C-alpha positions, 0 to 999 in steps of 0.5 A: 499500499505505502509503496503504491502511494509513494510511487510519485516524484519526490523523496517521501520521508516516513513519519508519524505526527498528527494533523487535522483536515477539513473534509465534508464540512468537518474538521477531522484529526489525521495521522501522517504516514509520510511527507514530501515537499509535494504532498503527504499520505494521511490516515483519516480518524473516524471521529471528527473534532466535534465528536461525531463518528463516521463508520469506515465505509461512510468515511471512505465514501466521503473522501471519494467525493473530495477533490480538495481538502484544507490541511493543518499539520502543526508539527510540520508548521504546514497549513493550506489546500491540497488536491486529493489524488487517491483514496484507499482502504488498509485494514479498515483505515482510510488512507488519502494521498494529497498533493499540496496546492496552496500551502504555507510552510511557516504558520506558527507565528501567524496562527498564534497572532491571528488564532485561527487559520485564514483560507485563500479564497476569492469570493465577491462582496460589497461593503459600505464605505463613504455612504455607498456600497463598493464591490470587493473580492476576498483575498482570504477568509476565516471565521473571525475576520477577512482580507478584502481587495477593492478595485478603487481607493477610498478614504477610510480610517482603521477602527471604523465599523461598517456593514458588509455582505458576501453575495455567494455565501449568503452571509452579511454582518458588521466588521471593524477595519483593522488595517488599510493598504494602497497598492501601487496599482491603485487597489486597496487591500483591507484587513477586517475583523468581525463584529457581528455575523447573521451566521456563526458558520462560513461554508467551507472555511475551517477554524484550525485552532492550535489545540491538541489534535491527537486522536482520543 
């Protein structure tokens, strides 16, 4: 089995360390079987971090439907997105071979500073600034804040609390502007922290807090 998964370019190092993947809307502890600079082989835990239990067969079918997953490997200081390239069963354990897609390799300071994982994703939305709604695209999204990009520059001071909405995610609420940066191209980047959200769950965005991820 391991030989089949290892039959890919790049040296893979065998190891056993714990992590978390975001699969089918649930954060699920995993054990890393081996790791390379291009990907990782993981074993899925049947119990999610929320305490929900899946049979191995149900978990296998969930994994078969996944094209991408978010992954957090605290010991390796790795977090981001990975493509699912293969799913298999071994002694009633579900194994996933993942190929890194959009990965950060130095997440310790970032996670301690921000507390939660920020997922790189581009989602359109609008924000009320200067008495009018302006369109934006997200740069990254987390469960406690977002970074957005506006195509135009406006006068705005950090600390301002305003309203926003995500069109595709059917989310709206209030956020406090934490920082503003104007690019040489004329675009504006803005970091915001949620003050109030009408929904408590953001679709497809894991939290990945720095807590114990060891299997129970």
